[in-house]
N, C-alpha and C positions, 0 to 999 in steps of 0.2 A: 685588326681583332685577331686574337687568336681563338679558336674554340678547342675546347678539350675532346669533342668527336667531329665526326668526319659527317660531309653534308656535300651528297652527290647531288649534281645538276645535272637532269636528262633531258635533252631536246633531242625530237628524235620526226622523222618526216610520217607523210603518208596517212596519218588517221581519218581524212576523209573519203578515203576509196578501202578503206581495209588493210593498208598495208601495214601489217603490225610492228612498227620499228620499235614500240615498248616488247613486244614480245621478244623481240630478237637480243632487247638488254637482258630482258629476265631470263631467255633459254641461255646467255652466256655467265648466267651466274653472279647480277648483282645483287645483292641484298641492302636492306635496311630492317632498321627497327619500325621504321615509321615512314609512310609515303604520304605526300599531299599533290594532287594533280589539281594545278592551278585553270584550271578552266571554269568557263561560267558557270557560277552559282548563287550569283545576285550577295555574296559574302553567307550562305548558309553552308552548313557542316552535311552533305550530302553522302549518300550510298545511293546506288542507280541499279535500275534492272539491266535483263542481258539481251543483247540481238544475235541470233546467229541465220543464214541464211542457207539454203538446200536447195540439190534439184530430186525429184520425184520423174523416173521416166518408165512411160510403160511403153513396151517392145511387145513387136508380134515376133514370133518364130518364123514369119511366110510373109514373101510380098505379094499381095494378090494386084490382078490387073482391075480397074474400074468397072468393068463390062461382067464381073462375078459378083457385085454388090447384091444383086437380086437373090442368088445362090444364099447368102450369107445370111441376109434378114427377113426373108419370106417364108413359109411353110413350105416343104417338099426341098426345099434347098439343097439341103447334105451338102455345106460345103461349113466347116467349124472353121470361121474367123470373122475376125471383127475391127472397128476402124479403131487405131489407138488414141485418135484424137477423140472419137465418142466414150471411149473409155476411161479417157483421162477426167472425163467430167463426171463421173461416178468417184474418181479420187477426190475431187476441188468439193462435192456434194458431201461426202466424207470429213473433210479438212474443215467446211463450215460447222458439221455436228459436235465435232470435237473442241473448236474455238469454242461454240455457244456452251457445252458442257464445263469449259477452264472459267470461262465466265460467271455462273454458276457456283462451282465449290472451289473456287481458288481465290484469295485477297489478298492485298499485304498494305501495312498503314501507310497512309499518303498517295494510295493510288486508287483512279475511279476504277470502278468495279467493271470487268470486260478492260484491261488494259493492255493485258495478256492475249495479242492477237496472230492473225494466222493469215498473212497475204499473201493472197496468188498475184504474183507481180508479172510475171514475165512467163507467155507459153509461147513453144515452138513444136510443131508439127509437119509431117508428111513429106513429099518428097518433088510430088508434081499431080495436076490434075488429073491424069489417067492411070494413076495408082491411087488402090485402096491407101490410107496412113499408115505405114507398119511401124512408127517411132514417136513419139509426143514426147516431150521433157516439160515439165513444170517448174518455174523457178519462184522457189516461195520465201519470205520474211518473216521469221517468228519471234514476239516480244514474250520476254518471261519474268519471272519475279525476282526480286534479291536474292531471297532464298532458296531459289531453285537454280541447277547447273546446265550448263547448255547440252552435254552430255544426257542427264536425267530426260531433256525435255526433245531432244532427238527418237530418244527411246521410246517416247509415249508418243508423239506422232507415229512411227516407224508401226509399233504394234496395233493401232489403233486402224489404220491404212490398209496395213497386211490382214486384218481382219475384216473390214471393208471388202478386200481382192476377194477373200476365200469365199462369200457369199456369193458372189459371180461365177456362172459354170465356165467362163471364158478369161478371165483373171486369174480364177485361181491356178489357171493352165501357164499361163503369163505373170507371173508377182511383179509387180513393181518395184524396182530397185532406188535406192537410194545415196546421196550422195552432198555430204556435208560440210557448212565452214569452205575454208581456204586462208590463204594469207594477201592477197591482192582481189579487189572488184574487179581492175581491170585485165592480171594477167591470169587469173584461174576461176573470177567470175564468183566469188564467194567472201565473206567475211564471218567471221565471230568477235563479239563483243562481250564478252565476261561479266555475270553478273557482281555486283559488291554492295556488301552489308555491311553496315558502320555499327561497332560495339561501342554503346553509348557511355558504357563505363572504363573502357580503356584510357591508359595513364592519359598517353597521349592527345586521347581525343579531347578527355575534358581540361588539360591542357590548352589547347586550342579555342576551345570555347573560353574559358577565363579567360585567355591574353585576348579574343573579340571582345569581348565585355567591357573587359579594364582601357579598351584603345577605342572604341566606336561607342562605347557607352550606352549599349543596348545587350538585352537578350540575346544569347546566342542560338540559333534554329538548327536543332538536328533533322534533318529530311529527307528526302530521296527526289532527285533529278528525275526529271520525264524524259530524257532525253540519253546519252548512252555517249561516256569517252574511254580511252585507254586503260582508266584505273582499272578494272576488271583484272586485267592481266597482271598485276601488280598484284593484288590480292592472290587473284589465282597461284601466285607463285609463291603466298606464303607472308605478303607482306600487308600487316596491317593496313589500310588506305584508305583517304576521305577525299573529297573533290572539295573544293575552297577554294574562288576565284572571285573578281570583282566580273558586272556585268549582268545583265539577264538576259534570257531565251529570246523575250520579245525583240532583241535588236542585233540577235543573233544571224547569221546567215542570212541578211537584211538589204535591200537595196544600198542604204545607207545606213550601213553596221557602223555601230559605236559603241562607249562604252565611258560609263561617268568618270573624269579624271578626279571628281573629290574621294570615289568610290576606291579607284587603282590609289590613290594619298593613304586611303585607311587601311587598305589590302597591305600594302609596302609595309607600312607599320606595325600590323601584326602580324605578318609573315618575317621579318624581322626579328620580331622581339619573341616569336614564338620558338626561331629557330636559337637564338641564343639560351633559352631558357631548356628548351628539350636537351642541348645539346649539353649543358650545364648539372642534367641530372643520372645518375645513379643508375645504370640496370640493377633492375630487380634479382 
């Protein structure tokens, strides 16, 4: 069968560890009028929130011996110093305040309140028990909504934490620094999954929905995924994108990972018909 339009099948590696193969394809200039990410969606047409990881570092300008601790924490000690680990506790407290503020002030249809979380996932600090910790690093994982960008969310966190730091005499002289994202959770310990918002009025979305209904004999559901995929990079590159695939998340990454054969067959019929009809649609 010959189609009047082009169909690009993109298969990439490394999504599970943040190695953005899809990002590399977008960077190399691949373009399309519409993209379907065939990841697990239970045959729902979905968008997604985003995820970004980041490192927050608190670092002292000087290194102090353990024996000087009394001088920096008790009256009359006259040593202006601090433990970077203890000061990171103020940063974590600030992140928790911001997380609660987001839960109260932000929402998105399809998500439970407070889905936009800030997880203090990993902490590293100190050099030796004989010294006051002169550096502490915190690795955080941030979830945000489909109508937000990772750049916007990172700026919100930086602004809030810097304001927290400026309220503390030592931290205002040793401001935290930030490092966001990365292309590999293995190589540079960081990743970004951009968000993806679905336009239900887009011609291709409506066509996919009607194709689903004609094949499956059920109303199409347009909603949001509770997880993330590489699809956000396609949307970030300006390509209208949806997630649509067989399987449900209860069986994903499970000991006995599985997918319904009947649903795979239904998906195959839907996607074949959609590709045929979309490729025969004249551009506006």
